[in-house]
N, C-alpha and C positions, 0 to 999 in steps of 0.2 A: 493566413500567414503560413508560408511553406515551412516544413520541418518543425511545426509546433505540435507538441503533445500535451494534452490537458487531461489531468487525472483528478477525480473527486473521491474523497475518502469519507466513508460513513462508519462511525463507531460510537462507543459510549465513553463518557468521561472516565478517565483512569485506565483505558485500554491501550493508550499510546498511539492512536491514529494521528493526532496532531504531531507528536514527536516523529513518527515515521515519515509523514509528509515533509517535515522540515529537514529530516536527515536525508531523504531522497534528493531534495533541492541542494543541500550542502555537497553531497557526493557528486551530483551532476555538475555543479559549479566547479568542483575541483578538477573535473575532466575538461574544462573549457567551455561548457555549455552556458547559455543564458537561462536563468531560472527565476521562478517565483514559487515560494512555498508559504502558505498562510492558512490560518484557521478562520472559521466564521464564528464570531463570538456572539453569544446570547447569554441566557441565564444558566451557563454550564455548571454542573455539579457532578459529583461522582455518580456514574450510572446513567446520566442524562444523554440523549442523542447529541452528537457533535458532528460537524462537517469540517473537513480541511481540504486544501487544494494544492495542486502542483501544476506549474507550466514549465515545460522544458523545451528549449529550442536551440538551433545552431545560429540563430540570428537574434538581434535585439527584440525584446518583447515590449510592445507599446500599449498593450491593453492592460488596464488595471481595474478589474472587477471580479466578482465571483465567477465561477465557471458554470454556465447554464447548459452547454452542450458538450459534455466531456467525451473524450475518446475512450476513456477507461473509467470504471468505477470499482472501488475496493470496498467491500463490506466486511468490516472486522468482526461484527457481531450479527450472526444470522437472525437473531430475534428482531432486528430492525426491519426485516423483510415484510413483517406483518403490520408495521406501524409507520414506515417511511417509504415514500415512492423513490426508491434508490435508482430506478431506471429512468426517471424523469430527464428527458433531453439527451439520454445516452445514445450516441451514434451507433447505428446497426453495424457499421464496418469496424467498430471498436470491440470492446468486450467488457464483461463484468466478472469479477473475481470475488468469490464468497468463501469465508471461513466457515467450514462446516464438515462434520463427519458423515453427513448424508450424501447419498448418490445424487449426481447432477439431475437425474430425472425427478427427484423429489423437490428440487429447488426451482426448476423451470416454471412450474405452475404459480409460483409466488412472485414472478417477475413482470407482472402486468402486461403479458403478451410480447415481451422483448424478444426479437427475432435474431439478435446477434449471437456472438460466441459467449459461452458460459464456462468459466473455469472454477474449480473448487480446490481447496486445500484444507486439511485438518490441522490447523495451527496448534491446537491443544496437544495433539499427538507429537508434533515436531518439538514443541516446547518441553514436554515432559521427557521426551527421549534425550534431549540435548542440554536443557537448562535445569530440569527438575522442578520448575515453577512455570506458571502460565503467564507469559508475556506475548500476546498474539502479534504485536506490531513487528517484531523481528522477522518471523516467517512471512508475514504479509508483505513486508517490504521486498524481500527477495522474490516472492511470487509475482508481484506486479512488475518487477524488472524483467522477469522471464516472459510474462504474458505480453507486455507492451514492447519489448525490445528497445526500450528507451535508452538503455546503456548495454554495452557488451558485458556479458556475465562475468568474465574474468577480470575486466577492468573494475566492475562494480565490487567484486569481492576484494580486490586489492585496495581500492579506495576506502571501503568499509573497514578493513583491517587497520588501515592507517588512522582513520577517524576514531575507531574504538580504542586503539592503543593509546591515543592521546586522552580520550575521555576516561578510560579505566586504567591509567598508568599504575595505580596502586592496587589494582585488583585483576591480576592476569587471568585468574580462573573465570572471571566474567567475560573477558575477551575471548577465551577459548570456547566457552559455551555458546556465546553469540555467533561466533564464526561457524561452529558446527550447525547451529540452527539455520543460518543462512544457506549453507551448502545443502543441508537436508531438504530445506524448503524448495530449493531449485529443482530437486528430484521429485518432490511429492505433489507438484501441481498437476491436476487432472483436467 
């Protein structure tokens, strides 16, 4: 399908991978895109590996299944690299984005021979700098928008601000911190 971007998220229960995938779908939908955002459910519990998915297109999306050959993979927790084959099916013309403080050269050997583009971001650093607490989904969301170009960055920030204003109407400090995290994450992707 032309103009279809598929993203698979890998995280652990409680890190917000599912929330980030759903938020990306909501924001893309608000820009007029056709979207799907959904988690894959199993015996999820806090800390257990989880998978979530996004499909974003300029046209109707007629496929309704998990994503087996994603264009992009987001790894919210780098410890999953040793226990989950996060690159399974990942298209080499796509990319993988890993939340890590390590250099990319330390991550590449853990990617099962993946030959495509590899991006990293230290989401913990971004969170502590802007939020004072570790919520990795916010910087990872901005980072995958930058890596994938699935949305214009300025449009993404505008739509995120509107969404967060509504969600945190009674907590303006949360809105401000999250917007700072999104902006810094856009700068910190390597």
